[in-house]
LUMROLUM-675397 format. One line per 4 residues: number of its first residue (from 1); their letters; for each residue x, y, z of C-alpha. Coordinates in steps of 0.05 Angstrom, whole numbers, padded with zeros to 5 digits. Each point is the difference from the previous one (the first is absolute). Layout:
NUM> A> X,Y,Z ~ ...
***
This chain:
1> MLAV> 00369,-02436,-00624 ~ -00033,00062,-00027 ~ 00045,00045,-00041 ~ -00022,00059,00041
5> FQKD> 00035,-00029,00060 ~ 00066,-00010,-00036 ~ 00024,00071,00013 ~ 00053,00032,00043
9> LLVF> -00014,00051,00053 ~ 00055,00053,-00001 ~ 00013,00044,00059 ~ 00048,00056,-00019
13> WGGM> 00046,00024,00055 ~ 00069,00031,00000 ~ 00026,-00035,-00062 ~ -00024,-00069,00017
17> VFTA> -00063,-00037,-00021 ~ -00039,-00048,00044 ~ -00033,-00055,-00042 ~ -00059,-00042,00021
21> ILCG> -00028,-00055,-00044 ~ -00076,-00001,00006 ~ -00022,-00072,00000 ~ -00063,-00035,00019
25> NCHA> -00007,-00020,00073 ~ 00072,00016,00017 ~ 00037,00055,00036 ~ 00040,00049,-00042
29> QWEI> 00074,-00016,-00001 ~ 00042,00063,00006 ~ 00071,00012,-00021 ~ 00044,00060,-00016
33> RPLP> 00020,00008,-00072 ~ 00035,00055,-00039 ~ -00050,00047,-00032 ~ -00017,-00025,-00071
37> ARYS> 00030,00038,-00058 ~ -00067,00027,-00023 ~ -00007,00035,00068 ~ 00072,00024,00005
41> TGPH> -00010,00068,-00032 ~ -00051,00056,00003 ~ -00031,00040,00056 ~ -00007,-00061,00045
45> AART> 00064,-00036,-00016 ~ 00042,-00035,00052 ~ 00040,00057,00027 ~ 00045,-00035,00050
49> TDSS> 00013,-00066,00035 ~ 00029,00035,00061 ~ -00046,-00017,00058 ~ 00020,00064,00035
53> KFLG> -00035,00042,-00053 ~ -00071,-00001,-00023 ~ 00016,00027,-00069 ~ 00068,00012,-00032
57> KPTE> 00025,00022,-00068 ~ -00042,-00029,-00057 ~ 00025,-00041,-00058 ~ 00023,00035,-00063
61> SNDF> -00060,00007,-00046 ~ -00031,00045,-00052 ~ -00063,00001,00042 ~ -00012,00051,00055
65> VPQV> 00036,-00016,00064 ~ -00006,00038,00066 ~ 00057,00046,00019 ~ 00034,-00023,00064
69> QTLT> 00033,00046,00050 ~ 00031,-00025,00065 ~ -00021,00034,00064 ~ 00057,00009,00050
73> IPSH> -00017,-00001,00074 ~ 00052,00035,00043 ~ 00040,-00048,00043 ~ -00011,00042,00063
77> DLLS> -00016,-00048,00056 ~ -00063,00038,00020 ~ -00027,-00003,-00071 ~ 00012,-00071,-00022
81> WWIQ> 00016,-00041,00061 ~ -00067,-00038,-00001 ~ 00004,-00023,-00074 ~ 00048,-00059,00009
85> PTSQ> -00025,-00026,00068 ~ -00072,-00005,-00028 ~ 00023,-00058,-00044 ~ 00029,-00037,00059
89> SLNM> -00032,-00038,00058 ~ -00030,00043,00055 ~ -00003,-00061,00047 ~ -00076,-00001,00001
93> GADT> -00011,-00074,-00011 ~ 00026,-00070,00014 ~ 00032,-00001,-00069 ~ 00001,00043,-00063
97> IPVD> -00031,-00006,-00069 ~ 00037,00045,-00049 ~ -00045,00022,-00057 ~ 00000,00049,-00058
101> VATL> -00057,00024,-00043 ~ 00012,-00049,-00056 ~ -00001,-00060,00047 ~ -00064,00022,00033
105> MSLA> -00033,00011,-00068 ~ 00019,-00069,-00026 ~ -00025,-00032,00064 ~ -00065,00039,-00003
109> AQYS> -00012,-00020,-00073 ~ 00014,-00072,00017 ~ -00036,-00010,00067 ~ -00049,00057,00011
113> GRVE> -00070,-00026,00012 ~ -00032,00057,-00038 ~ 00045,-00011,-00061 ~ -00014,-00075,00002
117> AVRQ> -00075,00012,00004 ~ -00001,00046,-00060 ~ 00046,-00047,-00038 ~ -00053,-00053,00008
121> QVWI> -00049,00045,-00036 ~ 00046,-00001,-00061 ~ -00001,-00075,00001 ~ -00075,-00001,00009
125> AGTQ> -00009,00046,-00059 ~ 00047,-00044,-00041 ~ -00043,-00061,00012 ~ -00058,00037,-00033
129> VDQA> 00038,-00001,-00065 ~ 00002,-00077,00001 ~ -00073,-00001,00021 ~ -00018,00042,-00061
133> RAAF> 00043,-00042,-00047 ~ -00034,-00062,00027 ~ -00063,00020,-00038 ~ 00036,-00024,-00064
137> DPAL> 00019,-00067,00029 ~ -00039,-00057,-00035 ~ -00045,-00042,00044 ~ -00011,-00075,-00004
141> FTNS> -00071,-00019,00015 ~ -00042,-00063,00008 ~ -00076,-00007,00008 ~ -00035,-00066,00012
145> KFDS> -00074,-00013,00010 ~ -00046,-00060,00006 ~ -00074,00011,-00014 ~ -00055,-00052,00012
149> KNDP> -00070,00018,-00025 ~ -00066,-00033,00016 ~ -00055,00046,-00025 ~ -00072,-00012,-00020
153> VGNT> -00012,00009,-00074 ~ -00055,00046,-00026 ~ 00017,-00012,-00073 ~ 00009,-00069,-00031
157> LTTG> 00052,00030,-00047 ~ 00045,00007,00059 ~ 00010,-00075,00012 ~ -00040,-00032,-00056
161> GPPR> -00044,-00039,00048 ~ 00026,-00008,00072 ~ -00040,00044,00049 ~ 00063,00026,00035
165> LEQD> 00067,00023,-00026 ~ 00056,-00038,00033 ~ 00067,00028,-00022 ~ 00070,-00001,00030
169> TWSL> 00057,00043,-00026 ~ 00071,00014,00022 ~ 00044,00054,-00028 ~ 00072,00021,00009
173> ETGL> 00030,00064,-00028 ~ 00074,00017,00008 ~ 00044,00050,-00034 ~ 00037,00066,00000
177> RGQS> -00027,00071,00001 ~ 00026,00070,00012 ~ 00015,00068,-00029 ~ 00061,00025,-00037
181> SLGT> 00035,00067,00009 ~ -00033,00022,-00065 ~ -00069,-00006,00030 ~ -00017,-00066,-00035
185> SYKL> -00042,-00049,00040 ~ 00010,-00073,-00018 ~ -00026,-00068,00020 ~ 00021,-00069,-00021
189> SQDL> -00041,-00058,00029 ~ -00011,-00074,-00008 ~ -00069,-00028,00019 ~ -00014,-00074,00014
193> GLGN> -00067,-00029,00019 ~ -00043,-00061,00012 ~ -00075,-00004,-00012 ~ -00056,-00051,00008
197> SNSV> -00076,00011,-00008 ~ -00065,-00040,-00005 ~ -00022,00044,-00058 ~ -00009,-00039,-00065
201> FFAP> 00028,00061,-00036 ~ 00066,-00004,00038 ~ 00046,-00038,-00048 ~ 00047,-00031,00008
205> NNQG> -00012,-00014,00072 ~ 00056,-00001,00051 ~ 00034,00056,-00038 ~ 00072,00023,00007
209> TSRL> 00011,00071,-00024 ~ 00060,00044,-00012 ~ 00009,00073,-00022 ~ 00064,00041,-00008
213> AARL> -00014,00074,-00005 ~ 00039,00065,-00006 ~ -00027,00071,00010 ~ 00032,00069,-00010
217> EQPL> -00028,00068,00017 ~ 00039,00061,-00024 ~ -00021,00072,00017 ~ 00001,00045,-00061
221> LQGR> -00017,00067,00032 ~ -00005,00004,00075 ~ 00056,-00038,00035 ~ 00043,-00008,-00063
225> RIDV> 00054,00050,00019 ~ -00006,-00005,00076 ~ -00045,-00040,00045 ~ -00011,-00005,00075
229> NRSL> 00053,-00053,00011 ~ 00054,00035,-00039 ~ -00015,00066,00034 ~ 00005,-00035,00068
233> ILTA> 00071,-00022,-00017 ~ 00021,00069,-00021 ~ -00031,00035,00060 ~ 00029,-00053,00047
237> QLET> 00069,00013,-00028 ~ -00008,00075,00006 ~ -00028,-00005,00071 ~ 00060,-00043,00018
241> GASE> 00044,00056,-00024 ~ -00040,00049,00042 ~ 00009,-00045,00060 ~ 00075,-00001,-00012
245> ASYL> 00000,00076,-00002 ~ -00040,00001,00065 ~ 00050,-00048,00030 ~ 00057,00048,-00019
249> ITVQ> -00037,00057,00033 ~ -00005,-00039,00065 ~ 00073,-00021,-00004 ~ 00022,00072,-00011
253> KQLS> -00042,00023,00058 ~ 00028,-00054,00045 ~ 00072,00013,-00020 ~ -00011,00075,00009
257> DVAS> -00027,-00012,00070 ~ 00060,-00044,00015 ~ 00049,00053,-00024 ~ -00037,00053,00040
261> AYWQ> 00001,-00044,00063 ~ 00075,-00012,-00010 ~ 00015,00075,-00001 ~ -00047,00012,00058
265> LYVE> 00040,-00050,00039 ~ 00064,00034,-00022 ~ -00027,00067,00024 ~ -00020,-00027,00068
269> RANL> 00067,-00036,00009 ~ 00037,00064,-00016 ~ -00049,00037,00044 ~ 00018,-00046,00057
273> LQRQ> 00074,00015,-00008 ~ -00014,00074,-00004 ~ -00043,-00002,00063 ~ 00053,-00041,00036
277> RHLE> 00051,00055,-00018 ~ -00052,00051,00022 ~ -00008,-00037,00066 ~ 00075,-00003,00009
281> RASK> 00005,00076,-00008 ~ -00051,00011,00056 ~ 00033,-00054,00043 ~ 00067,00034,-00007
285> IADD> -00029,00067,00021 ~ -00034,-00032,00060 ~ 00063,-00037,00021 ~ 00042,00064,-00005
289> LEAR> -00050,00038,00042 ~ -00004,-00056,00052 ~ 00076,-00002,00004 ~ 00003,00075,00012
293> SQFD> -00058,00002,00048 ~ 00048,00013,00058 ~ 00034,00058,-00037 ~ -00037,00046,-00047
297> SVKS> -00059,-00038,-00031 ~ -00070,00024,00017 ~ -00055,-00046,00025 ~ -00049,00026,-00052
301> QILR> 00048,-00018,-00056 ~ 00008,-00071,00027 ~ -00076,-00009,00003 ~ -00008,00028,-00070
305> ARAA> 00053,-00048,-00027 ~ -00034,-00059,00036 ~ -00067,00018,-00031 ~ 00030,00004,-00070
309> LATR> 00035,-00067,00012 ~ -00066,-00034,00021 ~ -00037,00028,-00060 ~ 00053,-00025,-00049
313> KAEL> -00001,-00069,00032 ~ -00075,-00004,-00011 ~ 00008,00020,-00073 ~ 00054,-00053,-00008
317> SLSV> -00048,-00054,00026 ~ -00052,00021,-00051 ~ 00052,-00003,-00056 ~ 00017,-00072,00019
321> AKIK> -00074,-00018,-00002 ~ -00007,00031,-00070 ~ 00058,-00043,-00026 ~ -00033,-00063,00027
325> NIES> -00066,00020,-00031 ~ 00030,00011,-00069 ~ 00037,-00066,00005 ~ -00067,-00033,00014
329> RIRA> -00029,00036,-00061 ~ 00057,-00025,-00044 ~ -00010,-00072,00024 ~ -00074,00005,-00016
333> LLNA> 00014,00028,-00070 ~ 00050,-00055,-00016 ~ -00030,-00061,00033 ~ 00067,-00032,-00017
337> PGIS> 00035,-00056,00037 ~ 00064,00021,00033 ~ -00026,00070,00015 ~ -00074,-00002,00018
341> DRVG> 00010,-00060,00047 ~ 00059,00032,00037 ~ -00039,00049,00043 ~ 00055,00013,00050
345> SEIV> 00053,00017,-00052 ~ 00024,00069,-00019 ~ -00010,00021,-00072 ~ 00062,00038,-00021
349> TVQP> -00006,00049,-00058 ~ 00066,-00011,-00037 ~ -00016,00039,-00063 ~ 00024,00072,00011
353> LALE> -00033,00062,-00026 ~ 00007,00022,-00073 ~ 00039,00065,-00003 ~ -00002,00012,-00075
357> YIHF> -00043,00050,-00035 ~ -00032,-00024,-00065 ~ -00033,00046,-00049 ~ -00060,-00032,-00036
361> DPNA> -00031,00024,-00064 ~ -00076,00002,00013 ~ -00017,-00013,-00074 ~ 00045,-00061,-00005
365> ELAV> -00025,-00028,00066 ~ -00072,00011,-00020 ~ 00010,-00037,-00066 ~ 00028,-00059,00040
369> ALDR> -00058,00003,00049 ~ -00053,00000,-00055 ~ 00034,-00061,-00030 ~ 00011,-00040,00064
373> RPEI> -00052,00018,00052 ~ -00043,-00061,00014 ~ -00062,00043,00013 ~ 00000,00020,-00074
377> QELQ> 00012,-00072,-00021 ~ -00058,-00023,00044 ~ -00049,00051,-00029 ~ 00023,-00012,-00071
381> RKID> -00012,-00075,00006 ~ -00069,00013,00029 ~ -00016,00046,-00059 ~ 00025,-00055,-00048
385> AIDV> -00044,-00051,00036 ~ -00062,00045,-00007 ~ 00018,00012,-00073 ~ -00004,-00076,-00011
389> RLQL> -00068,00000,00033 ~ -00020,00058,-00045 ~ 00020,-00040,-00061 ~ -00042,-00058,00025
393> AADQ> -00060,00045,00014 ~ 00006,00032,-00069 ~ 00003,-00069,-00032 ~ -00063,-00020,00037
397> TRPQ> -00039,00057,-00033 ~ 00007,-00037,-00066 ~ -00052,-00052,-00023 ~ 00014,-00071,00020
401> MNLL> 00009,-00042,-00063 ~ 00029,-00070,00004 ~ 00019,-00050,-00053 ~ -00022,-00070,00019
405> MEGY> 00028,-00063,-00032 ~ -00008,-00072,00020 ~ 00010,-00069,-00029 ~ -00010,-00071,00022
409> VAGL> 00004,-00074,-00018 ~ -00048,-00052,00030 ~ -00007,-00075,00005 ~ -00055,-00049,00021
413> QGES> 00004,-00075,00016 ~ -00047,-00051,00030 ~ 00010,-00050,00056 ~ 00027,00057,00045
417> DVFG> 00064,00001,-00041 ~ 00027,00068,00020 ~ 00069,-00012,-00027 ~ -00028,-00024,-00066
421> AWNN> -00040,00065,-00004 ~ 00063,00040,00015 ~ 00036,-00036,-00057 ~ -00058,00011,-00048
425> QFID> 00001,00076,00011 ~ 00065,00002,-00040 ~ -00023,-00051,-00053 ~ -00074,00008,-00015
429> GQPG> -00030,00061,-00034 ~ 00030,00070,-00002 ~ 00012,00054,00052 ~ -00058,00047,00017
433> YAGG> 00015,00075,00006 ~ -00034,00065,00013 ~ 00018,00074,-00001 ~ -00033,00066,00011
437> LEME> 00000,00068,00034 ~ -00032,00025,00063 ~ -00009,00073,00016 ~ -00025,00039,00060
441> MPYR> -00005,00076,00012 ~ -00034,00028,00062 ~ -00048,00056,-00014 ~ 00036,00067,00011
445> NRAA> 00056,-00039,00035 ~ 00000,00049,00058 ~ 00038,-00044,00049 ~ 00061,-00007,-00046
449> RARV> 00000,00074,-00018 ~ -00004,00019,00074 ~ 00060,-00045,00015 ~ 00039,00036,-00054
453> NQRR> -00016,00068,00032 ~ 00017,-00028,00068 ~ 00069,-00022,-00023 ~ 00013,00067,-00033
457> YEIA> -00018,00036,00064 ~ 00046,-00046,00039 ~ 00058,00014,-00047 ~ -00012,00075,00005
461> QYEN> -00001,-00007,00076 ~ 00066,-00037,00003 ~ 00032,00047,-00050 ~ -00018,00058,00046
465> LLRE> 00030,-00039,00058 ~ 00062,-00013,-00042 ~ 00006,00074,-00016 ~ -00007,00017,00074
469> TKAN> 00052,-00053,00019 ~ 00050,00028,-00049 ~ -00011,00070,00028 ~ 00010,-00027,00070
473> IQAE> 00063,-00037,-00020 ~ 00027,00063,-00032 ~ -00014,00038,00065 ~ 00033,-00056,00041
477> VEVA> 00063,00002,-00042 ~ 00004,00076,00003 ~ -00012,00000,00075 ~ 00050,-00055,00012
481> IRNS> 00055,00036,-00039 ~ -00017,00066,00032 ~ 00002,-00032,00069 ~ 00068,-00030,-00013
485> EAAY> 00028,00068,-00020 ~ -00033,00033,00060 ~ 00026,-00053,00047 ~ 00070,00009,-00025
489> QAIL> -00004,00075,00009 ~ -00028,-00013,00070 ~ 00062,-00042,00015 ~ 00045,00058,-00018
493> SRQA> -00041,00049,00041 ~ -00004,-00046,00060 ~ 00074,-00012,-00004 ~ 00014,00075,00003
497> SLEA> -00049,00009,00057 ~ 00031,-00057,00039 ~ 00069,00030,-00008 ~ -00026,00065,00030
501> VVAE> -00034,-00035,00058 ~ 00064,-00039,00014 ~ 00038,00065,00006 ~ -00056,00029,00043
505> VAYT> 00003,-00058,00049 ~ 00076,00006,00006 ~ -00005,00075,00012 ~ -00058,-00007,00050
509> EDRW> 00036,-00055,00038 ~ 00063,00044,00007 ~ -00043,00057,00025 ~ -00035,-00044,00051
513> RALT> 00065,-00028,00028 ~ 00026,00071,00008 ~ -00063,00020,00039 ~ -00014,-00063,00040
517> GDAR> 00011,00033,00067 ~ -00047,00058,-00014 ~ -00069,-00022,00026 ~ -00041,00043,-00046
521> LGQL> 00042,00003,-00063 ~ 00023,-00072,00007 ~ -00071,-00024,00003 ~ -00020,00040,-00062
525> QLDD> 00061,-00024,-00037 ~ -00014,-00073,00020 ~ -00071,00007,-00028 ~ 00030,00028,-00064
529> LLNA> 00049,-00059,-00004 ~ -00054,-00053,00011 ~ -00044,00034,-00051 ~ 00058,00004,-00049
533> QARL> 00012,-00074,00010 ~ -00073,-00014,-00014 ~ 00005,00041,-00064 ~ 00063,-00040,-00018
537> LQEE> -00040,-00065,00008 ~ -00056,00029,-00042 ~ 00049,00021,-00055 ~ 00034,-00068,00001
541> QALL> -00068,-00033,-00007 ~ -00021,00048,-00054 ~ 00063,-00014,-00041 ~ -00011,-00075,00010
545> VSMV> -00073,00006,-00023 ~ 00021,00041,-00061 ~ 00050,-00053,-00020 ~ -00051,-00056,00008
549> EYNL> -00053,00040,-00037 ~ 00049,00007,-00058 ~ 00010,-00075,-00001 ~ -00074,-00012,00003
553> ALIE> -00009,00051,-00056 ~ 00047,-00041,-00044 ~ -00040,-00062,00016 ~ -00064,00037,-00017
557> IQRA> 00028,00019,-00068 ~ 00013,-00073,-00014 ~ -00071,-00018,00021 ~ -00032,00058,-00037
561> TGAF> 00035,-00018,-00065 ~ -00018,-00074,00006 ~ 00073,-00022,00001 ~ -00007,-00027,00070
565> VQLS> -00025,-00069,-00021 ~ -00021,-00031,-00067 ~ -00021,-00065,-00031 ~ 00049,-00015,-00056
569> E> -00025,-00036,-00062
***
């Protein structure tokens, strides 16, 4: 198995770490483990293991740690009544599937079709490393040939008399050849042969021949420090690293989408509860008016209450449809057994909202982001790969000068005695040898020089992209931190606004009940009451959205700093 696949995928979430072993042709096996010690401190340390909180107090450390402040929501029934029921069944399916963000993330990383597809690209890139290394694998070879000649003779010195040359030869060559990682080409071969001819100069007849030869070719200038095959290994390794970074980008995007879908579902479930309460308020008014229709209620008020009731029922139906749509979206994102195949089940969001304010230091978070973001890792590995190609291109501008060395021993025997000839090659005579240099230098060498310039331009291009990416990451970190602070302030403001609207609704309802029998004033006061209830719903929804936006902002900080998911060494 390639070493590149023997890595763990870490998904950081609420003080736990989800670990997946990447292995060839197998599904990632996930389990929850305590966060490793090397990740237990610093800006993205495990802050809590309490599933009711997204982030808690950080571990003691000399590093920067965010400052945590708990947000207290008043216990007034009209302000917080929907928080707890949202994490319970709303009786919208045959059965329930309780989930939290961490569970959905682990399932998405394990079963998502998109994640699996991109993971295959990492494995594909990893196979290129073995393909490049295979260039240095020695090769066994064998060549065999039989040649029968029957040619007219135009020179008596060819045969010594016969008018046609009749000659049969058979040859067999077998051996080992290849190239080392130092650029040295080698060949070791054993030749065996049989020969028979009608030429009087062919002696002895029925020959058996043997030749054992060795040949080495060593580059002295071009290809000595780096050659095509070695550069292919280096670039394949670096491109595998770039594929891993691209895989992390896809995983982060998928997990971010899953977290976003979870909180969208949470919003719509809470929205449904708020609209049900909103419908109950209108229904109560309509029932009161109907009950008093024989006494002091006015027909116009009854009709107005019925209209409001019908409108709120329609809005409630749309809210139910939105919940089902988001559940379908979650099933599509996960593609996980037990959830995606249970279409009629209700997905229950059991993880409550985070109600803690955390102050982040932008400089500390940016330092973490520049160190961990996979986009930077991907571009850096691409730059490194082009730098290897630049080294190869620069090497190819040098003259090609090779040292050649070869040696051999040979044997000859009559009566087609091949094995006797093979034995004689080690006994008779001495080895033959040869050595020399060969050199080649293209005139002006424009192609190699152009490739050098091309690689330099490519490096400059990716360095500019890297600089732009770092600037974008800095902006993302700053925006994410700023959004979390703004979202928290919005929670406080929405909370104060909701308190005021609650008081307004109570006051308006008291006024309406006091003026119910007055046709004109009662009608106006009923309109004010229904409008105040609509504003109450809007403020409840606005507070809910602010809380969810704060949770999403915390998730975005994790994503922007690259602490969302990592490949550990």
